[in-house]
C-alpha positions as CSV (number, residue, x, y, z in Angstrom):
1,X,-26.5,21.5,-48.3
2,X,-23.0,22.9,-48.9
3,X,-23.4,24.9,-45.9
4,X,-23.9,21.8,-43.7
5,X,-20.9,20.1,-45.5
6,X,-18.6,23.0,-44.7
7,X,-19.9,23.2,-40.8
8,X,-19.5,19.2,-40.7
9,X,-15.7,19.9,-42.3
10,X,-14.6,22.6,-39.4
11,X,-15.4,20.9,-36.5
12,X,-13.0,21.2,-33.2
13,X,-11.0,18.3,-32.8
14,X,-7.3,18.3,-34.1
15,X,-5.7,15.4,-36.0
16,X,-4.2,14.3,-32.9
17,X,-7.3,14.3,-30.6
18,X,-9.0,12.3,-33.8
19,X,-6.1,9.7,-33.8
20,X,-6.6,9.2,-30.1
21,X,-10.2,8.8,-30.4
22,X,-9.8,6.1,-33.3
23,X,-7.1,4.3,-31.3
24,X,-9.8,4.0,-28.4
25,X,-12.0,2.6,-31.2
26,X,-9.7,0.2,-32.2
27,X,-9.0,-0.9,-28.7
28,X,-13.1,-1.1,-28.3
29,X,-12.9,0.6,-24.8
30,X,-14.9,3.9,-25.0
31,X,-17.2,5.5,-22.6
32,X,-20.5,6.4,-23.2
33,X,-20.0,10.0,-22.6
34,X,-17.1,10.0,-24.4
35,X,-18.3,8.5,-27.7
36,X,-21.2,11.3,-27.8
37,X,-19.1,14.1,-27.5
38,X,-16.5,12.8,-29.9
39,X,-19.7,12.2,-32.7
40,X,-20.4,16.1,-32.1
41,X,-16.9,17.1,-32.4
42,X,-15.0,15.1,-34.6
43,X,-14.3,15.9,-38.2
44,X,-15.2,13.1,-40.6
45,X,-12.4,14.0,-43.0
46,X,-9.8,13.3,-39.9
47,X,-11.7,10.1,-38.9
48,X,-11.4,8.4,-42.3
49,X,-7.4,9.6,-42.5
50,X,-6.9,8.7,-39.2
51,X,-8.7,5.1,-39.7
52,X,-6.9,4.2,-42.8
53,X,-3.4,5.3,-41.3
54,X,-4.2,3.3,-38.2
55,X,-5.2,0.2,-40.0
56,X,-2.2,0.5,-42.3
57,X,0.2,0.6,-38.9
58,X,-2.0,-2.3,-37.4
59,X,-0.8,-4.5,-40.9
60,X,2.5,-3.4,-40.8
61,X,3.0,-4.4,-37.0
62,X,1.4,-7.9,-37.8
63,X,3.7,-8.3,-40.9
64,X,6.6,-7.5,-38.8
65,X,5.7,-10.0,-36.0
66,X,5.1,-12.6,-38.4
67,X,8.3,-12.3,-40.1
68,X,10.3,-11.9,-37.1
69,X,8.5,-15.4,-35.8
70,X,9.5,-17.1,-39.3
71,X,12.7,-15.9,-39.3
72,X,13.2,-17.1,-35.6
73,X,12.1,-20.6,-36.8
74,X,15.0,-21.2,-39.1
C-alpha cells in the first residue's frame, strides 16, 4: 500500500499546472479529455494545496469587493 502512495505522490504535473487545472475547475469549464488526463497525472497533495490557496484568494477578493462597496456608500 505504501508503494501506491509513493506512486501517487510522484505524479508528473507541476504545481503551476495543478493551479491551472484547479482554476479551470473553479470556473467549471473543463473538457472531458482534459479532465481525464489531469486526474491521471495530478498530484493529490498539489490539488489540496492549490484548492485551499484558490479558495483563500477567492474569499479575500470577495472581502475586498465588499469593503470597497461599503466604503463607497459613505
